[in-house]
N, C-alpha and C positions, 0 to 999 in steps of 0.2 A: 372776739376781734382783735388785732392790734391793739400792742398801746402807741397814743398819739409821738410819743418821746424817744421811742424806741428806738437804736439807731443798732449797723450791722456790728455784729461782734466777725476783729479779722482772722482769727483762731480758729472761730466756727463752721461744721461744714453746711455749703450750701449750694443749693444750685443756682448757678451765674446765668444770664441770658440777655447780653447789651446792659442795660441801664438797673438790669435789673438782678437782685439774689432771694431768693427759696428758702426756708429754712424752715425745714422736715421737723425738727425736733423742739420747734416753741411755737413752731405753728404760727409762723413771720412773713408781711414781702414787702421787699423793704426795693423802693426805689431811689436810686444812689443814694442808698445806707440810712433813710428816713422809711421807716413801719408805716405801708403804707393799710386804713381801715380793713381789711375782708370781713363780711359777712361768712360761717364755721363751713358749707354748701360754694362756696366762690374759694375759697381756699381747696378742696378737697378738686373742684375742678382743675385748677391751676395747678397743680398736683397729679394727676392723675395723668393728664397732657403730657408731664414734664416728663414724669417714670415711662413715660413713650413715648418721646422723642425721636424722631426721624420712623416712626411707624401710624399708618391713617389709623385715625376713632371712629369709628360711623357714632353716628348719634346714635340710633339704638345698644351698642357696646357703653359709650356714657350714660344714659338712662338704666338702662340694667345697672351698671356700675355702682354708678353714687343715688339712685331716687328708687331702686329694685320695681319693687308689686305698685308705688306711689304714682299714681295719675296724675303726667304735670305734659302742659302742651308743649309744642313746638317754640310758643315763643315766650317761655315761662326757661325753660333750659340755654334758649340763647340771652338774654338775655342776664343770667345768675348772674356771671361774674364785670355787664354790665352795672350792675343797680349801687357797686360799692366804687361808689368817688372816680366815675371813670376820669375822672382831668388826670386821675394822677398816672390813669394808660398809658399818656400821652407822652407818646416816643418825640 
């Protein structure tokens, strides 16, 4: 999980989407420069989708890439990012 007091470094390469910055190297999602605590799987979901920005990613592709052979319900996949402090994701 991201450190609560961490802030985005201006010269560190990150993916920027609106008020969010995803620092893949450090494994941290920032909202307006302040770290948002994420579970590793939620971070992986964001990274996978950002790496494929502009492309349609099917649920099956996401399941195969991030959960592999594990049996996971559709609800678990849908709720993964929402479990991590959903208030932080309000735009």
